[in-house]
GUPA-968627 format. One record per atom (N, C-alpha, C, CB): atom name; x, y, z; residue number from 1; residue in three letters. Coordinates in pm, whole numbers, plus 50000, padded with zeros to 5 digits. Glycine has a CB too. Example, Ala and Ser with C-alpha at 12.3 -4.5 7.8 and 13.67 -1.06 7.14 Angstrom:
GUPA-968627
+-------+-------+-------+-------+-----+--------+
| atome |     x |     y |     z | num | residu |
+-------+-------+-------+-------+-----+--------+
|     N | 51319 | 49431 | 50780 |   1 |    ALA |
|    CA | 51230 | 49550 | 50780 |   1 |    ALA |
|     C | 51320 | 49670 | 50780 |   1 |    ALA |
|    CB | 51131 | 49553 | 50905 |   1 |    ALA |
|     N | 51285 | 49775 | 50708 |   2 |    SER |
|    CA | 51367 | 49894 | 50714 |   2 |    SER |
|     C | 51290 | 50003 | 50787 |   2 |    SER |
|    CB | 51408 | 49940 | 50572 |   2 |    SER |
+-------+-------+-------+-------+-----+--------+
//
This chain:
GUPA-968627
+-------+-------+-------+-------+-----+--------+
| atome |     x |     y |     z | num | residu |
+-------+-------+-------+-------+-----+--------+
|     N | 84024 | 56905 | 95822 |   1 |    MET |
|    CA | 84141 | 56821 | 95805 |   1 |    MET |
|     C | 84266 | 56899 | 95846 |   1 |    MET |
|    CB | 84153 | 56772 | 95658 |   1 |    MET |
|     N | 84351 | 56834 | 95922 |   2 |    LYS |
|    CA | 84474 | 56897 | 95969 |   2 |    LYS |
|     C | 84577 | 56906 | 95856 |   2 |    LYS |
|    CB | 84532 | 56818 | 96088 |   2 |    LYS |
|     N | 84642 | 57021 | 95847 |   3 |    GLN |
|    CA | 84747 | 57044 | 95747 |   3 |    GLN |
|     C | 84873 | 56968 | 95788 |   3 |    GLN |
|    CB | 84777 | 57196 | 95732 |   3 |    GLN |
|     N | 84925 | 56885 | 95697 |   4 |    LYS |
|    CA | 85053 | 56818 | 95722 |   4 |    LYS |
|     C | 85164 | 56904 | 95664 |   4 |    LYS |
|    CB | 85055 | 56675 | 95660 |   4 |    LYS |
|     N | 85279 | 56907 | 95731 |   5 |    PRO |
|    CA | 85392 | 56978 | 95672 |   5 |    PRO |
|     C | 85430 | 56915 | 95537 |   5 |    PRO |
|    CB | 85513 | 56976 | 95768 |   5 |    PRO |
|     N | 85465 | 57000 | 95442 |   6 |    VAL |
|    CA | 85506 | 56956 | 95309 |   6 |    VAL |
|     C | 85656 | 56981 | 95300 |   6 |    VAL |
|    CB | 85426 | 57032 | 95194 |   6 |    VAL |
|     N | 85733 | 56872 | 95287 |   7 |    ILE |
|    CA | 85879 | 56882 | 95290 |   7 |    ILE |
|     C | 85936 | 56839 | 95154 |   7 |    ILE |
|    CB | 85938 | 56795 | 95403 |   7 |    ILE |
|     N | 85992 | 56935 | 95080 |   8 |    PRO |
|    CA | 86049 | 56901 | 94950 |   8 |    PRO |
|     C | 86188 | 56839 | 94964 |   8 |    PRO |
|    CB | 86055 | 57025 | 94861 |   8 |    PRO |
|     N | 86214 | 56737 | 94883 |   9 |    ARG |
|    CA | 86349 | 56682 | 94874 |   9 |    ARG |
|     C | 86435 | 56778 | 94793 |   9 |    ARG |
|    CB | 86347 | 56540 | 94809 |   9 |    ARG |
|     N | 86565 | 56757 | 94799 |  10 |    ALA |
|    CA | 86659 | 56844 | 94726 |  10 |    ALA |
|     C | 86627 | 56850 | 94577 |  10 |    ALA |
|    CB | 86803 | 56796 | 94748 |  10 |    ALA |
|     N | 86589 | 56736 | 94517 |  11 |    ARG |
|    CA | 86556 | 56735 | 94374 |  11 |    ARG |
|     C | 86435 | 56821 | 94344 |  11 |    ARG |
|    CB | 86531 | 56592 | 94325 |  11 |    ARG |
|     N | 86336 | 56821 | 94434 |  12 |    ALA |
|    CA | 86216 | 56905 | 94414 |  12 |    ALA |
|     C | 86252 | 57053 | 94424 |  12 |    ALA |
|    CB | 86107 | 56869 | 94518 |  12 |    ALA |
|     N | 86338 | 57088 | 94517 |  13 |    VAL |
|    CA | 86382 | 57227 | 94531 |  13 |    VAL |
|     C | 86454 | 57269 | 94403 |  13 |    VAL |
|    CB | 86474 | 57244 | 94656 |  13 |    VAL |
|     N | 86540 | 57182 | 94349 |  14 |    GLN |
|    CA | 86612 | 57213 | 94226 |  14 |    GLN |
|     C | 86514 | 57226 | 94109 |  14 |    GLN |
|    CB | 86717 | 57105 | 94196 |  14 |    GLN |
|     N | 86414 | 57137 | 94103 |  15 |    ASP |
|    CA | 86312 | 57147 | 93997 |  15 |    ASP |
|     C | 86242 | 57282 | 94002 |  15 |    ASP |
|    CB | 86209 | 57033 | 94011 |  15 |    ASP |
|     N | 86207 | 57325 | 94122 |  16 |    PHE |
|    CA | 86141 | 57454 | 94141 |  16 |    PHE |
|     C | 86230 | 57567 | 94091 |  16 |    PHE |
|    CB | 86105 | 57475 | 94290 |  16 |    PHE |
|     N | 86356 | 57564 | 94134 |  17 |    GLN |
|    CA | 86449 | 57671 | 94095 |  17 |    GLN |
|     C | 86469 | 57672 | 93943 |  17 |    GLN |
|    CB | 86584 | 57653 | 94166 |  17 |    GLN |
|     N | 86479 | 57554 | 93883 |  18 |    ASP |
|    CA | 86495 | 57544 | 93737 |  18 |    ASP |
|     C | 86376 | 57606 | 93664 |  18 |    ASP |
|    CB | 86512 | 57397 | 93693 |  18 |    ASP |
|     N | 86255 | 57581 | 93715 |  19 |    ALA |
|    CA | 86134 | 57637 | 93652 |  19 |    ALA |
|     C | 86134 | 57789 | 93662 |  19 |    ALA |
|    CB | 86007 | 57579 | 93717 |  19 |    ALA |
|     N | 86163 | 57841 | 93780 |  20 |    VAL |
|    CA | 86167 | 57987 | 93798 |  20 |    VAL |
|     C | 86276 | 58047 | 93710 |  20 |    VAL |
|    CB | 86190 | 58023 | 93947 |  20 |    VAL |
|     N | 86393 | 57985 | 93708 |  21 |    ASP |
|    CA | 86504 | 58035 | 93625 |  21 |    ASP |
|     C | 86465 | 58036 | 93477 |  21 |    ASP |
|    CB | 86629 | 57948 | 93645 |  21 |    ASP |
|     N | 86392 | 57934 | 93433 |  22 |    PHE |
|    CA | 86347 | 57931 | 93293 |  22 |    PHE |
|     C | 86257 | 58050 | 93262 |  22 |    PHE |
|    CB | 86273 | 57799 | 93262 |  22 |    PHE |
|     N | 86158 | 58073 | 93346 |  23 |    TYR |
|    CA | 86067 | 58186 | 93321 |  23 |    TYR |
|     C | 86144 | 58319 | 93322 |  23 |    TYR |
|    CB | 85955 | 58190 | 93428 |  23 |    TYR |
|     N | 86236 | 58334 | 93415 |  24 |    LEU |
|    CA | 86314 | 58458 | 93421 |  24 |    LEU |
|     C | 86404 | 58473 | 93299 |  24 |    LEU |
|    CB | 86398 | 58461 | 93549 |  24 |    LEU |
|     N | 86462 | 58362 | 93252 |  25 |    SER |
|    CA | 86550 | 58369 | 93134 |  25 |    SER |
|     C | 86472 | 58407 | 93008 |  25 |    SER |
|    CB | 86621 | 58236 | 93112 |  25 |    SER |
|     N | 86342 | 58381 | 93010 |  26 |    GLU |
|    CA | 86256 | 58417 | 92897 |  26 |    GLU |
|     C | 86201 | 58558 | 92911 |  26 |    GLU |
|    CB | 86141 | 58317 | 92885 |  26 |    GLU |
|     N | 86244 | 58628 | 93016 |  27 |    GLY |
|    CA | 86194 | 58764 | 93040 |  27 |    GLY |
|     C | 86051 | 58767 | 93092 |  27 |    GLY |
|    CB | 86203 | 58844 | 92913 |  27 |    GLY |
|     N | 86008 | 58657 | 93151 |  28 |    ALA |
|    CA | 85870 | 58643 | 93197 |  28 |    ALA |
|     C | 85865 | 58650 | 93350 |  28 |    ALA |
|    CB | 85807 | 58510 | 93145 |  28 |    ALA |
|     N | 85901 | 58766 | 93404 |  29 |    GLU |
|    CA | 85902 | 58781 | 93550 |  29 |    GLU |
|     C | 85763 | 58761 | 93609 |  29 |    GLU |
|    CB | 85954 | 58919 | 93588 |  29 |    GLU |
|     N | 85660 | 58811 | 93542 |  30 |    LYS |
|    CA | 85524 | 58794 | 93592 |  30 |    LYS |
|     C | 85486 | 58646 | 93597 |  30 |    LYS |
|    CB | 85424 | 58873 | 93503 |  30 |    LYS |
|     N | 85525 | 58571 | 93494 |  31 |    ALA |
|    CA | 85498 | 58427 | 93493 |  31 |    ALA |
|     C | 85575 | 58357 | 93604 |  31 |    ALA |
|    CB | 85536 | 58366 | 93356 |  31 |    ALA |
|     N | 85699 | 58398 | 93628 |  32 |    ALA |
|    CA | 85778 | 58337 | 93735 |  32 |    ALA |
|     C | 85711 | 58359 | 93870 |  32 |    ALA |
|    CB | 85921 | 58396 | 93737 |  32 |    ALA |
|     N | 85666 | 58482 | 93896 |  33 |    MET |
|    CA | 85599 | 58511 | 94023 |  33 |    MET |
|     C | 85465 | 58438 | 94033 |  33 |    MET |
|    CB | 85577 | 58662 | 94039 |  33 |    MET |
|     N | 85395 | 58428 | 93921 |  34 |    GLY |
|    CA | 85269 | 58353 | 93920 |  34 |    GLY |
|     C | 85292 | 58206 | 93949 |  34 |    GLY |
|    CB | 85200 | 58368 | 93786 |  34 |    GLY |
|     N | 85401 | 58151 | 93894 |  35 |    PHE |
|    CA | 85435 | 58011 | 93920 |  35 |    PHE |
|     C | 85462 | 57989 | 94069 |  35 |    PHE |
|    CB | 85559 | 57968 | 93836 |  35 |    PHE |
|     N | 85537 | 58080 | 94129 |  36 |    VAL |
|    CA | 85566 | 58068 | 94273 |  36 |    VAL |
|     C | 85435 | 58067 | 94353 |  36 |    VAL |
|    CB | 85657 | 58184 | 94321 |  36 |    VAL |
|     N | 85345 | 58160 | 94322 |  37 |    ASP |
|    CA | 85216 | 58167 | 94393 |  37 |    ASP |
|     C | 85133 | 58041 | 94370 |  37 |    ASP |
|    CB | 85138 | 58290 | 94347 |  37 |    ASP |
|     N | 85125 | 57995 | 94244 |  38 |    ALA |
|    CA | 85046 | 57876 | 94212 |  38 |    ALA |
|     C | 85103 | 57752 | 94280 |  38 |    ALA |
|    CB | 85039 | 57855 | 94060 |  38 |    ALA |
|     N | 85236 | 57743 | 94285 |  39 |    LEU |
|    CA | 85300 | 57629 | 94351 |  39 |    LEU |
|     C | 85270 | 57632 | 94500 |  39 |    LEU |
|    CB | 85453 | 57629 | 94326 |  39 |    LEU |
|     N | 85277 | 57749 | 94563 |  40 |    GLU |
|    CA | 85246 | 57759 | 94706 |  40 |    GLU |
|     C | 85103 | 57715 | 94733 |  40 |    GLU |
|    CB | 85268 | 57902 | 94756 |  40 |    GLU |
|     N | 85009 | 57756 | 94648 |  41 |    ARG |
|    CA | 84869 | 57714 | 94666 |  41 |    ARG |
|     C | 84856 | 57562 | 94649 |  41 |    ARG |
|    CB | 84776 | 57787 | 94564 |  41 |    ARG |
|     N | 84924 | 57506 | 94550 |  42 |    ALA |
|    CA | 84916 | 57362 | 94526 |  42 |    ALA |
|     C | 84975 | 57284 | 94643 |  42 |    ALA |
|    CB | 84990 | 57325 | 94395 |  42 |    ALA |
|     N | 85087 | 57331 | 94696 |  43 |    LEU |
|    CA | 85148 | 57262 | 94811 |  43 |    LEU |
|     C | 85058 | 57271 | 94933 |  43 |    LEU |
|    CB | 85286 | 57323 | 94843 |  43 |    LEU |
|     N | 84991 | 57385 | 94952 |  44 |    GLY |
|    CA | 84895 | 57398 | 95062 |  44 |    GLY |
|     C | 84779 | 57301 | 95046 |  44 |    GLY |
|    CB | 84843 | 57540 | 95070 |  44 |    GLY |
|     N | 84733 | 57286 | 94921 |  45 |    HIS |
|    CA | 84622 | 57194 | 94895 |  45 |    HIS |
|     C | 84660 | 57051 | 94929 |  45 |    HIS |
|    CB | 84579 | 57203 | 94748 |  45 |    HIS |
|     N | 84776 | 57006 | 94879 |  46 |    ILE |
|    CA | 84811 | 56865 | 94905 |  46 |    ILE |
|     C | 84844 | 56842 | 95052 |  46 |    ILE |
|    CB | 84930 | 56822 | 94819 |  46 |    ILE |
|     N | 84889 | 56947 | 95121 |  47 |    GLY |
|    CA | 84911 | 56933 | 95265 |  47 |    GLY |
|     C | 84781 | 56907 | 95341 |  47 |    GLY |
|    CB | 84979 | 57058 | 95320 |  47 |    GLY |
|     N | 84673 | 56967 | 95291 |  48 |    ARG |
|    CA | 84541 | 56947 | 95354 |  48 |    ARG |
|     C | 84469 | 56823 | 95301 |  48 |    ARG |
|    CB | 84453 | 57071 | 95332 |  48 |    ARG |
|     N | 84484 | 56797 | 95171 |  49 |    TYR |
|    CA | 84408 | 56689 | 95106 |  49 |    TYR |
|     C | 84500 | 56600 | 95023 |  49 |    TYR |
|    CB | 84297 | 56748 | 95015 |  49 |    TYR |
|     N | 84591 | 56526 | 95087 |  50 |    PRO |
|    CA | 84687 | 56447 | 95010 |  50 |    PRO |
|     C | 84623 | 56341 | 94921 |  50 |    PRO |
|    CB | 84783 | 56381 | 95103 |  50 |    PRO |
|     N | 84508 | 56289 | 94961 |  51 |    PHE |
|    CA | 84446 | 56184 | 94880 |  51 |    PHE |
|     C | 84376 | 56237 | 94756 |  51 |    PHE |
|    CB | 84348 | 56107 | 94963 |  51 |    PHE |
|     N | 84375 | 56370 | 94738 |  52 |    SER |
|    CA | 84320 | 56424 | 94614 |  52 |    SER |
|     C | 84420 | 56411 | 94499 |  52 |    SER |
|    CB | 84279 | 56572 | 94634 |  52 |    SER |
|     N | 84544 | 56381 | 94530 |  53 |    GLY |
|    CA | 84645 | 56361 | 94426 |  53 |    GLY |
|     C | 84619 | 56234 | 94347 |  53 |    GLY |
|    CB | 84785 | 56357 | 94486 |  53 |    GLY |
|     N | 84658 | 56235 | 94222 |  54 |    SER |
|    CA | 84637 | 56119 | 94135 |  54 |    SER |
|     C | 84741 | 56009 | 94161 |  54 |    SER |
|    CB | 84642 | 56161 | 93989 |  54 |    SER |
|     N | 84696 | 55883 | 94172 |  55 |    PRO |
|    CA | 84790 | 55772 | 94189 |  55 |    PRO |
|     C | 84837 | 55713 | 94055 |  55 |    PRO |
|    CB | 84725 | 55663 | 94272 |  55 |    PRO |
|     N | 84808 | 55781 | 93944 |  56 |    ARG |
|    CA | 84838 | 55727 | 93811 |  56 |    ARG |
|     C | 84982 | 55674 | 93799 |  56 |    ARG |
|    CB | 84815 | 55834 | 93705 |  56 |    ARG |
|     N | 85079 | 55756 | 93835 |  57 |    TYR |
|    CA | 85218 | 55715 | 93817 |  57 |    TYR |
|     C | 85260 | 55608 | 93918 |  57 |    TYR |
|    CB | 85309 | 55834 | 93829 |  57 |    TYR |
|     N | 85193 | 55600 | 94033 |  58 |    ALA |
|    CA | 85222 | 55493 | 94128 |  58 |    ALA |
|     C | 85197 | 55358 | 94063 |  58 |    ALA |
|    CB | 85136 | 55508 | 94255 |  58 |    ALA |
|     N | 85088 | 55349 | 93986 |  59 |    HIS |
|    CA | 85055 | 55224 | 93918 |  59 |    HIS |
|     C | 85151 | 55199 | 93802 |  59 |    HIS |
|    CB | 84910 | 55227 | 93868 |  59 |    HIS |
|     N | 85176 | 55304 | 93722 |  60 |    GLU |
|    CA | 85265 | 55289 | 93605 |  60 |    GLU |
|     C | 85406 | 55248 | 93645 |  60 |    GLU |
|    CB | 85270 | 55419 | 93527 |  60 |    GLU |
|     N | 85456 | 55305 | 93755 |  61 |    LEU |
|    CA | 85596 | 55286 | 93794 |  61 |    LEU |
|     C | 85615 | 55189 | 93910 |  61 |    LEU |
|    CB | 85657 | 55418 | 93831 |  61 |    LEU |
|     N | 85506 | 55131 | 93959 |  62 |    ASP |
|    CA | 85510 | 55041 | 94074 |  62 |    ASP |
|     C | 85578 | 55107 | 94194 |  62 |    ASP |
|    CB | 85583 | 54911 | 94036 |  62 |    ASP |
|     N | 85534 | 55230 | 94223 |  63 |    LEU |
|    CA | 85583 | 55305 | 94339 |  63 |    LEU |
|     C | 85464 | 55332 | 94430 |  63 |    LEU |
|    CB | 85653 | 55440 | 94295 |  63 |    LEU |
|     N | 85432 | 55236 | 94519 |  64 |    PRO |
|    CA | 85314 | 55251 | 94605 |  64 |    PRO |
|     C | 85317 | 55382 | 94683 |  64 |    PRO |
|    CB | 85306 | 55133 | 94701 |  64 |    PRO |
|     N | 85203 | 55449 | 94684 |  65 |    GLY |
|    CA | 85189 | 55572 | 94760 |  65 |    GLY |
|     C | 85224 | 55699 | 94685 |  65 |    GLY |
|    CB | 85272 | 55563 | 94880 |  65 |    GLY |
|     N | 85286 | 55686 | 94568 |  66 |    LEU |
|    CA | 85321 | 55805 | 94490 |  66 |    LEU |
|     C | 85195 | 55869 | 94434 |  66 |    LEU |
|    CB | 85420 | 55769 | 94376 |  66 |    LEU |
|     N | 85184 | 56000 | 94451 |  67 |    ARG |
|    CA | 85071 | 56075 | 94397 |  67 |    ARG |
|     C | 85123 | 56199 | 94326 |  67 |    ARG |
|    CB | 84971 | 56113 | 94509 |  67 |    ARG |
|     N | 85039 | 56253 | 94237 |  68 |    SER |
|    CA | 85077 | 56377 | 94169 |  68 |    SER |
|     C | 84960 | 56475 | 94176 |  68 |    SER |
|    CB | 85117 | 56350 | 94021 |  68 |    SER |
|     N | 84996 | 56603 | 94171 |  69 |    TRP |
|    CA | 84897 | 56710 | 94175 |  69 |    TRP |
|     C | 84944 | 56819 | 94081 |  69 |    TRP |
|    CB | 84876 | 56764 | 94319 |  69 |    TRP |
|     N | 84855 | 56872 | 93995 |  70 |    PRO |
|    CA | 84896 | 56976 | 93900 |  70 |    PRO |
|     C | 84911 | 57113 | 93967 |  70 |    PRO |
|    CB | 84796 | 56985 | 93787 |  70 |    PRO |
|     N | 85000 | 57193 | 93911 |  71 |    VAL |
|    CA | 85015 | 57333 | 93952 |  71 |    VAL |
|     C | 84922 | 57412 | 93860 |  71 |    VAL |
|    CB | 85167 | 57384 | 93941 |  71 |    VAL |
|     N | 84820 | 57474 | 93917 |  72 |    ALA |
|    CA | 84716 | 57542 | 93838 |  72 |    ALA |
|     C | 84777 | 57645 | 93743 |  72 |    ALA |
|    CB | 84615 | 57612 | 93931 |  72 |    ALA |
|     N | 84730 | 57641 | 93617 |  73 |    ARG |
|    CA | 84768 | 57735 | 93511 |  73 |    ARG |
|     C | 84912 | 57720 | 93463 |  73 |    ARG |
|    CB | 84747 | 57874 | 93558 |  73 |    ARG |
|     N | 84984 | 57622 | 93514 |  74 |    TYR |
|    CA | 85122 | 57597 | 93473 |  74 |    TYR |
|     C | 85135 | 57449 | 93439 |  74 |    TYR |
|    CB | 85225 | 57639 | 93585 |  74 |    TYR |
|     N | 85224 | 57416 | 93344 |  75 |    PRO |
|    CA | 85232 | 57276 | 93298 |  75 |    PRO |
|     C | 85322 | 57189 | 93386 |  75 |    PRO |
|    CB | 85284 | 57272 | 93156 |  75 |    PRO |
|     N | 85308 | 57202 | 93517 |  76 |    TYR |
|    CA | 85391 | 57127 | 93610 |  76 |    TYR |
|     C | 85307 | 57037 | 93699 |  76 |    TYR |
|    CB | 85475 | 57222 | 93695 |  76 |    TYR |
|     N | 85368 | 56927 | 93741 |  77 |    LEU |
|    CA | 85307 | 56833 | 93834 |  77 |    LEU |
|     C | 85397 | 56819 | 93956 |  77 |    LEU |
|    CB | 85282 | 56694 | 93766 |  77 |    LEU |
|     N | 85336 | 56812 | 94073 |  78 |    ILE |
|    CA | 85407 | 56787 | 94197 |  78 |    ILE |
|     C | 85393 | 56638 | 94227 |  78 |    ILE |
|    CB | 85351 | 56876 | 94316 |  78 |    ILE |
|     N | 85504 | 56572 | 94251 |  79 |    PHE |
|    CA | 85503 | 56429 | 94285 |  79 |    PHE |
|     C | 85540 | 56414 | 94431 |  79 |    PHE |
|    CB | 85601 | 56348 | 94193 |  79 |    PHE |
|     N | 85455 | 56342 | 94506 |  80 |    PHE |
|    CA | 85474 | 56333 | 94651 |  80 |    PHE |
|     C | 85426 | 56200 | 94705 |  80 |    PHE |
|    CB | 85400 | 56446 | 94721 |  80 |    PHE |
|     N | 85474 | 56170 | 94826 |  81 |    VAL |
|    CA | 85433 | 56052 | 94902 |  81 |    VAL |
|     C | 85393 | 56101 | 95041 |  81 |    VAL |
|    CB | 85548 | 55942 | 94909 |  81 |    VAL |
|     N | 85282 | 56051 | 95090 |  82 |    GLU |
|    CA | 85236 | 56089 | 95223 |  82 |    GLU |
|     C | 85302 | 56002 | 95329 |  82 |    GLU |
|    CB | 85083 | 56080 | 95233 |  82 |    GLU |
|     N | 85366 | 56066 | 95427 |  83 |    GLY |
|    CA | 85419 | 55995 | 95543 |  83 |    GLY |
|     C | 85321 | 56007 | 95658 |  83 |    GLY |
|    CB | 85557 | 56051 | 95584 |  83 |    GLY |
|     N | 85356 | 55951 | 95772 |  84 |    ASP |
|    CA | 85267 | 55958 | 95888 |  84 |    ASP |
|     C | 85244 | 56101 | 95935 |  84 |    ASP |
|    CB | 85325 | 55876 | 96002 |  84 |    ASP |
|     N | 85349 | 56183 | 95930 |  85 |    ASP |
|    CA | 85337 | 56318 | 95986 |  85 |    ASP |
|     C | 85375 | 56429 | 95889 |  85 |    ASP |
|    CB | 85423 | 56328 | 96109 |  85 |    ASP |
|     N | 85400 | 56395 | 95762 |  86 |    HIS |
|    CA | 85435 | 56498 | 95663 |  86 |    HIS |
|     C | 85417 | 56443 | 95522 |  86 |    HIS |
|    CB | 85581 | 56545 | 95683 |  86 |    HIS |
|     N | 85426 | 56533 | 95423 |  87 |    LEU |
|    CA | 85428 | 56492 | 95283 |  87 |    LEU |
|     C | 85569 | 56510 | 95233 |  87 |    LEU |
|    CB | 85326 | 56575 | 95197 |  87 |    LEU |
|     N | 85618 | 56410 | 95164 |  88 |    ASP |
|    CA | 85753 | 56409 | 95108 |  88 |    ASP |
|     C | 85741 | 56441 | 94959 |  88 |    ASP |
|    CB | 85824 | 56270 | 95132 |  88 |    ASP |
|     N | 85779 | 56563 | 94919 |  89 |    VAL |
|    CA | 85770 | 56603 | 94778 |  89 |    VAL |
|     C | 85897 | 56557 | 94708 |  89 |    VAL |
|    CB | 85750 | 56758 | 94764 |  89 |    VAL |
|     N | 85880 | 56465 | 94613 |  90 |    TRP |
|    CA | 85994 | 56407 | 94542 |  90 |    TRP |
|     C | 86041 | 56496 | 94429 |  90 |    TRP |
|    CB | 85959 | 56271 | 94488 |  90 |    TRP |
|     N | 85948 | 56540 | 94343 |  91 |    ARG |
|    CA | 85985 | 56618 | 94224 |  91 |    ARG |
|     C | 85874 | 56716 | 94190 |  91 |    ARG |
|    CB | 86015 | 56525 | 94104 |  91 |    ARG |
|     N | 85909 | 56819 | 94112 |  92 |    ILE |
|    CA | 85815 | 56913 | 94052 |  92 |    ILE |
|     C | 85853 | 56916 | 93905 |  92 |    ILE |
|    CB | 85820 | 57059 | 94120 |  92 |    ILE |
|     N | 85778 | 56844 | 93823 |  93 |    LEU |
|    CA | 85820 | 56820 | 93684 |  93 |    LEU |
|     C | 85724 | 56880 | 93583 |  93 |    LEU |
|    CB | 85833 | 56672 | 93658 |  93 |    LEU |
|     N | 85781 | 56927 | 93473 |  94 |    HIS |
|    CA | 85701 | 56976 | 93360 |  94 |    HIS |
|     C | 85627 | 56855 | 93302 |  94 |    HIS |
|    CB | 85791 | 57046 | 93251 |  94 |    HIS |
|     N | 85501 | 56873 | 93270 |  95 |    GLY |
|    CA | 85417 | 56764 | 93221 |  95 |    GLY |
|     C | 85462 | 56704 | 93089 |  95 |    GLY |
|    CB | 85278 | 56811 | 93207 |  95 |    GLY |
|     N | 85545 | 56776 | 93012 |  96 |    GLN |
|    CA | 85591 | 56724 | 92883 |  96 |    GLN |
|     C | 85720 | 56643 | 92897 |  96 |    GLN |
|    CB | 85612 | 56839 | 92785 |  96 |    GLN |
|     N | 85777 | 56637 | 93017 |  97 |    ARG |
|    CA | 85898 | 56557 | 93037 |  97 |    ARG |
|     C | 85862 | 56409 | 93032 |  97 |    ARG |
|    CB | 85965 | 56592 | 93171 |  97 |    ARG |
|     N | 85964 | 56328 | 93021 |  98 |    ASP |
|    CA | 85947 | 56183 | 93032 |  98 |    ASP |
|     C | 85936 | 56154 | 93182 |  98 |    ASP |
|    CB | 86068 | 56102 | 92965 |  98 |    ASP |
|     N | 85813 | 56157 | 93230 |  99 |    ILE |
|    CA | 85789 | 56144 | 93374 |  99 |    ILE |
|     C | 85847 | 56014 | 93431 |  99 |    ILE |
|    CB | 85638 | 56151 | 93403 |  99 |    ILE |
|     N | 85818 | 55898 | 93371 | 100 |    PRO |
|    CA | 85876 | 55775 | 93427 | 100 |    PRO |
|     C | 86029 | 55779 | 93437 | 100 |    PRO |
|    CB | 85834 | 55657 | 93344 | 100 |    PRO |
|     N | 86095 | 55830 | 93334 | 101 |    ALA |
|    CA | 86242 | 55837 | 93338 | 101 |    ALA |
|     C | 86289 | 55934 | 93445 | 101 |    ALA |
|    CB | 86298 | 55879 | 93201 | 101 |    ALA |
|     N | 86216 | 56044 | 93462 | 102 |    SER |
|    CA | 86254 | 56145 | 93561 | 102 |    SER |
|     C | 86236 | 56095 | 93705 | 102 |    SER |
|    CB | 86173 | 56271 | 93540 | 102 |    SER |
|     N | 86143 | 56005 | 93725 | 103 |    LEU |
|    CA | 86117 | 55952 | 93858 | 103 |    LEU |
|     C | 86194 | 55824 | 93889 | 103 |    LEU |
|    CB | 85970 | 55926 | 93874 | 103 |    LEU |
|     N | 86254 | 55765 | 93787 | 104 |    ALA |
|    CA | 86325 | 55637 | 93807 | 104 |    ALA |
|     C | 86446 | 55654 | 93897 | 104 |    ALA |
|    CB | 86368 | 55578 | 93671 | 104 |    ALA |
+-------+-------+-------+-------+-----+--------+
//
């Protein structure tokens, strides 16, 4: 399967930075670096296998094509939509957030 480019929206980039900043503010540099590595692996996975993402929130929120994929070992989900030639990453959200409100 051909790898599609994964393009994060500005909100997803901010979500990523907020997560890293949180780990660093807690003095958890190792966790911050682990999160970066795990996120890179997850983004690579969805670039190769976009249909492995869960459509759960697409049904809940009536957003056709929306999928989510977990970041391994971290409580975050990547929310994305597959385009013809790339993946559009909308958000990277902590699983305990109010996901529907965050995506509205």
